[in-house]
N, C-alpha and C positions, 0 to 999 in steps of 0.2 A: 756405156756398159754400165749395167744394173749392179749395185752393189748387192752383197749379203746382209741379212739382219744384224749379224753379228758384227759387222764392218761399220752400219749406221750407229748400233748402241757403243762401241768402243772406238769411235773415230779419233777422240782425244786421245788415246794412247801413242799415236802415231808421233805426237809432238815430243815423247818422251824416248821412244824407241831410238837406242842408238846412245843416249844420253844417262837415263836411269837405268835401262835393261836392255838387253839384247835378245831377239828370236821372237817367237810367236807372243808369247805370253809373259808378262813379269813374273817374277818371284811373288811369294806371299808377302816378303818382307818391302818388296819394291810397289806393290800394290798399295800397302799403308803410305808410302813414302810420297808416291806421286800424289795421293790426297793431300798430304801436309803441305805439298808445294802449291798444290792448287786453292786448299781453302784451309791455311795456317791458323785462323782466327774463329774458323766455325767452330759451335759446340761439337763436343766430341762423345765424351763420356759424360754420365750423369746418372748419381745416386742420392736417395733419400735417406738413408739411414745406414751408415753414416753419410752426411752431407759432400757430396764429392761432385765436382762441376771441373771437368777439363777442356778445352781448347785442342786440336787437332795438334798444334805445336807443343801444348803441354804434355798432353798424353804421349807424342813421340820423344820427349824429352825424358818422360818418366820410363818409356819401352827402354830408351839407350841404357839408362842407368841401370835398370835391372840387368841387361845384357852386360853390361861391364861387369857388374857384380859377380854373376856368373863366372864370366873369364877369370875373375880374379879369384875365385874359389875351386879355380881347376878344371872347370867345364871345357868340352872343345866340342870341335865339328862331330855332330853322329851320336852324342851323347842324348841319351834318353831322359827328358824329366817329366813326371807327373805334376797334375794341376789336380785339385778336387776340392769342392767347397761350394757354398750357395753363391748365387750370381752376384758379381760384384764388377766395378771397374777394375780392381786389383787383379782380378782372376785373369781378364781379356788382355790387359797389361803384362802379364807373366807371360800367358799362349804367344803374344807377339815377341816379346824380349826373348823367349826359347829360341822360338825361329829366326829370329835375328843375329844371334849369336852363334848360330850354325848347328843348334841342336835339333831334336825332334820332341815334339809336344806329345804327351800320351795325358791326356784327360779323362781323369775318372769319376764315376758314378759316385757321391757323396752317401748315398743311401746305402752304400756297401758297408758291412760290418768291418771290423780291423783286420779279422783274419782273411778275409775275403779279399780285401784291398792289398794285404801283405802278397797274396798268391798273385795278383796282377802284375805288383811291382815285381816281384822274383820272376813271374815269365816273362814279363816285357824286359828284364834287363835293365830297368830304371835304376839310375844314380843319384838321382835328387828328386826331392818332392815338396810341393807347397800345398800347403793346407791350413784352414782355418784354425784359430789358435787354442780353440776348446777341443781339439781333437789332435793337437801335436803329439802330447805326451801320450796320447793311448795307440799311437802306432807303433809297435814294436821294430826296430830297425836291426834287430840284433841278426847276423846272417843274410841281410838283405843288400848287404854292401852300399846302402846310401851314403853317397859322399856328405850330403848336406839335407836337412829338413827347414825347411822356412815356413814362417807364419804369413800367410795372407794380410793380416793385420799390418805386417811391417812392410809390406812392398814398396810405398811412397819413400819410404826413408832409406831403401836400399841404393848403393852407388859403388863404383869401384875406379882405378884408374883408366886411363885413356887405352882402349885396346883395339887391336884390327880384327874385326870379325871376317868369319869366312861363310856366310849365309849361303844354305841351299839354293838351288833353281832347277828347273826343267824337271826330270825324271826322277831326282832324289827324293828322299822321304823327308815331306814335312811334319806328318802326324801318324800317330797310330791309336786309333778310335775301337775300343771293345765295345762291340756291340751288344746290347741287353738282350735284345730278341724275345720274341714270346714263346719260342721252344727252343731246347736244345742247349748247348754250351755256348757260352759266349768266346766269339773270337777277334782277334786283334787285325782289324781291316787297315792295312797299309795306304795312305793315301800320298802322292808326290806333291811338288808345288802345281805342277801343269794339273793335275786332277782340280786340286780345290780353286785353282784362279780360271781354269777356263769354264768349270761349273759357275761360278761366280757371274763370269763376262756373259757365258752364253744365255743364262737365264734372262740378261737383261734385253735378249732380243724380242722378248716378249712382254715385259712389264717394264716400265719407265719410272726412275726414283729423281728426285730433286734433291739439290744440296738442302733444301729448307725443309726436309721429310725429318720427321723423329720417329724411331723405331723403338720399341718395347720389348726387352728380354724378359718373360716371365717364365717360360719353359726352361728347363736345366740347360746350361752352358757346354756341358759334357757331351751332349747330344749332337749329332752332324745338323740335323734339321734346324736348331735354334741358332747354331754358329755361322750355318750359310745363309739361311733365310732373313737373318737379323743383324748380326754381326760383320759379314765378308760383304752383304749387300748396302749396308749403312756405309762402312770406311772405304768401299770403292764408289761412294759418291758422296764423298763429305755431309755424309747426314749425322745427325745424333743418336746415340745410343741410351734408352733410359733403361736403368736396371730394378726390376720388381724383385721384391724379396721373399713376397708370400702367395702363395698360389690360391688364394680368398678374394672372392666377389668384392667385398667392402675395400680392401686392398688395392684391388686394380681398378675400381672406378676412381678411388683418390688419387692413384697413380698416373692414369691415364689423363686426368683432368690437369693436374700439377705439372706434370712433364710436357704438355700439349702435344700428345702424341698423335701422328697422323697415319703411321702405318702399322697395323696390329696383326700379329702372328701369333697363332693358337692351335690347340688339336679339336677335332668335332666335338669332344664332350663337352668342352667350355662354351662353344657357341650353341651347339643344343640348349644348354642351361640358361644361356643368356636370352635367347629367343622365346624360350617356355617361359620364363620369368617376366618378360616383358608382355607377352600376349596375355599371359595369365592376368596380369594388373588390369590391362585394357578392359578384359571379360569382367572382372570385378567391379568396373565402372556401368557396365549394363550389355544386356544382350544389344540391344539396337546400336550402341557405339561401337561395338565390337564388328557388328557387321557393315556398319559405314567405313570403317579403318580399314577391314580385310578387303573389301570392293575397291576403294582408293587404292589401297597396295598393289592390288593386281592391274589397275587401270596405269599405276604409275610404271609398273613392272612392263607392260606391252608398251608403254610410249618409250622407254628406255632401249628395247628390243628392236623394236620397228624404226625408231628415227635416231637413236643415239644420247637422246635429250635426258639428262638426268635431272627429274623434276622432285623424285622422292625426298631427295636430302631437304628441300625447302620446304615441302608439304608437312614430313613428319620431324621436322627439328625437337618438337615439344617431346618425343619418344626417344629421339636418338639421345636427347641431353640425361633420359634415366640409365643409360648404358655408360654415359661419359663418352659418347661417340661423337660429339658434336665436331669435333676436330678429326676425326678420321676420316682419312682419305680412301684407303685401302686394307681393305682385311683378308689375310692368307691362310687356308686352313691344310693342314699336311697331316702326315703320324699317322692316318689311318680313314675309313670311309665316312662321308658325310651326308646326311640324308638329305637328297634332292631338294625335298620342302625348305630345310634350312638355310640351302644356298641361295632358293628364289627367294624366298622373304626378305633377306637382307639386302639383296639387290633390288627388291621393290621399295624397302627404307630407303633406298639412295646411297647406300654403301657400294662403292667397288667391291665386289666380293668375289673372290676367286679361289680354286682348290688346285692342289698340286698333287705331285707322285713321285717317289723316289724310295732309294734304300742306301744305307750307309757306304755299301760297297760302290756307290756310284756317286759319292761325294757330297751330298746325296740326291740332289733334284734331279731329275730327268724329265720331267713334263709339267707344266703351269698353262691354266687357263687365261687366254689373251683377255684383258679387261674387254675390249671393245666386239670379240668374237667369242664369249664363252660359251660352252655347250655345259647345261646343267648336269645331265648324267655322266659326262667324261670327267675324268681326273685331271686333262690337261693335253696339251698338243706337244708333241716332241721338238727337241732345239735343233736348231741348224748344226750342222755335223755330227749329228747322231743317227743313229740305225736301230731299228727295233724291227725282230720278227717275232711272227706268232707260230709256234712249233708245235706239230700234230694236234691242230684244231680239230674241235669236234663238229657236228652238226650243226650249230649255233655259231663256229668262227671262232670260237675260246679255245685256245691253248696256251702252253708256256710262253711266258715273254721273256725274250732275251733282246739285251740291250749292248750295243756298241758305241765306243765313242771316247773323246779324249778324258771325259769325267770317271770312267771305269778304272777301278783301283788296281794295283799293282799285285796284291794277292793279299792272302792271309799271313800274319807273321807267325814265322816258324811252324808253318803247318802247311805244306807242299799237297798232303793227300786232300785236305776241306779246299785247297785253291782248285785242283784240277777237278774237283766236283764241280764247280761253278763256272770257271774262267775255261774255254776253250777256244784259240785263235782269235783272241780279241773279244769274244762275245761272253756276255754276264748273264748266266741263268738266274733271273731273279727270284725263282720261285713262287712267283706270281702267275695267276691265270686270267686271262682277259681277251679282248679283241681290239682291234686298230680300226679306223674306218679310213676312207682313202684321202682323206686329209691330215692323218697324224694323230688324229685325235685317240686317246686309250680309255679303255674302259673297264675297269676290273670285275673280276667275279670271286675270287680269293685266293688264299695259300693252298697250293698242291698239296702240301704235306698235311693240312687239314681235312682234306676231301672226308666226306663220309658217303659210303656206298651204300645205298638203299636197297630193298630187298627186289626191286624190279630193276636193278643194276643202273639207277640213276645217280649221277654225281651232285652231290649237295655241299655248299662252300659255306661254313660257318657264318663267315661273315655277312652271307645275304639273307640268312635266317635272323640273325642279331640285329640288322639294321634298321626295322621298324620300331624295335623297344626303346632306341634313342632319345625318341619324341614322347616317353612317358615319364613326368617329372618323379612319380612314384618310385621308380629305379633308379638305385644308385649304379648298380652293375648288372652285368648278365654273361655268361659263358656257354656256346652252344659247343658239342662235341657227341661222337657218335656213341651208342652202348648197344650190347649184345640184347635186342630183346627176344631172342629165342637161339640159346646157346647150341641146342643140338642142332637147328637149321642154319647155325651161325648168320642168323637173320639181322643185320643192323638198323637201328631207328635211332630216331633226332632226340635228345637231350639238352635241357637248359638248365641253368643254375640261375638263381635271381637272387640279388641283394637289394632288398628294399630300403629306400632313403631313410635316413634317420627322421629326415620330419614327416614321412607320411606312417613310421612305426608311431611315433609320438601323437600324430594325430587320430590315430587308431587305439590309442591308449594303451600301447604294446599288445593288443589282442592278437595273438598268432593265427588264431582260427580264423578271424574275419581279413586279418593280413593276407595269409595264404589263400583263401579264398578270392580275394580281388585279384591277387598276381595270376591264378589261374584263370580269371576271368578276361585279363588283359590276353593271356594266352590263346584263349579260345578266339577273342577278336582278332588278334593276328592270324591264327590258323584258318580264319574264315576267307581271309583276302588272299591265301598263300597258294601256290600250285600244292596237289596231292601230294607229291613225293618230298616237299619242302616242310610238312607239318610236324609240330613237335608232337611228341607221343609220351614224355616223361617230363615232369616240373617238379624240381626242386627247389624250395626257397632255403637261403642260409642265411645267417645274421651276423658272419663276419665277413669283414673286406676279403676281395680276391686279391692275390698279389698282383701288381701292376709294374710296368716299365717306368721310365722316365718320360715318358710322351703319353702315360695315360693309357695305354693299352693291356688288357689284361694279360698275363702270363699262361696262355692256355695250357701250354706243358706241365707247368706246377699244378694247375688246378685239376688236370687230368689224373696227374700223379696222386694228388690227395682224394678226389670225389669218385674217381673212374671206376674202381670197383667196388663201390657200394650198391 
């Protein structure tokens, strides 16, 4: 009898079912405890500043101590406790400790202002808060009914008397995640133990990790993408997690090398910068060398695609060292659309490079490209036990993407109206538009709410228009949206805001006339290769950064609110 991919990936759980946990999936706490049993002396959490190195046994003991301290301070099952701050081992220890003692963890964006954070704390019914010491005094707890505020810097010293924990499991809530979103008001996504653990385990039917792997956590931990694709994947396989402190290339290169990182997860913006910088360095060595390198890269990619043999890593080791990628085994991209050329070039260099798709409301990963069968234009293949349907497809097969499966959220916290808008009979309306091929690979077009309807009645998704601009190093940010080109006729056309990179501004001596001419030239070049209904007709260059989410996506709603009527 043929087993399912899920069964093949998670067969080891059978040994612990009935002993450590009951039912289909372990709880979040049980998932961690099983790895402690299997890999007690494996490295678990590592940080450089301050220097922290914990094995699974040591991390488990720290989680246990914090859970005991919370119980001693009067917290009980179902209490909501928030954590916010920069990435650290202490942050993750708190996350698992809250869940172990039966609480509900509420991760919060550390970039929120104090008043914004207070509103989330109040709305979420949060009664405990962990925060970095420098912000501890700034959070005004008056009227918020916070039982305790804790400094993340003191986590490793916390302890309490022995206590009996009443950890959650199954459909009980494990976490409430407030989505940052690029439009609209943030909502509290309620995720159960089954949501989170099923997503973690089903993902591993597509990609394989080993206990020797080392993951790198550089994107914010409060975001579902980082927690799932880094922390959950690592701890379910006995892997190590290295915590990065600063999203700066020099820091990243140093930490990748010092941490011997093998699994690198990032957003498209970071990969685009890396590959552009690498190729620019080759160009500076001479046009001839660049042509040779690109030719050999294409040959390497063809060999990998046709035979499965990865010759690129051996050939291009000298280039990968410049990115501190000599130890990297797999790169994962998510959180936004990735240019096909970036995807292709990393694979040609010998990196097993895949991209995925998902949203917080689905725990968050729903699709991932298999390493051995990736499709460059696709965001990935659906998982076992997941259903996908395309609603109201157009003539090209693109329609609203609906998803059903064990990873789909319970709903939005204290917001039944918003829940009813996106959840019906177990189906989640993602709000994204795309199509699916016969093999279950998904292809994205854009967000339904962002669609621009041009004069000819054509639907244009800003994400499609923005995509080519990711490859220009002179540009730091872009945001595309519609504007009324003819108010009387209500004719909508396409507008782009461009933020030049600081390096390019400096190279032009700050000459705004020259800068804006160059940006318009780029738009002209992009327009030349675009379908007529996708051509940009208004260009505005701005010199202040556009607001972004934690995963480095422009907050389109905020941008339109500020610039839309100009």
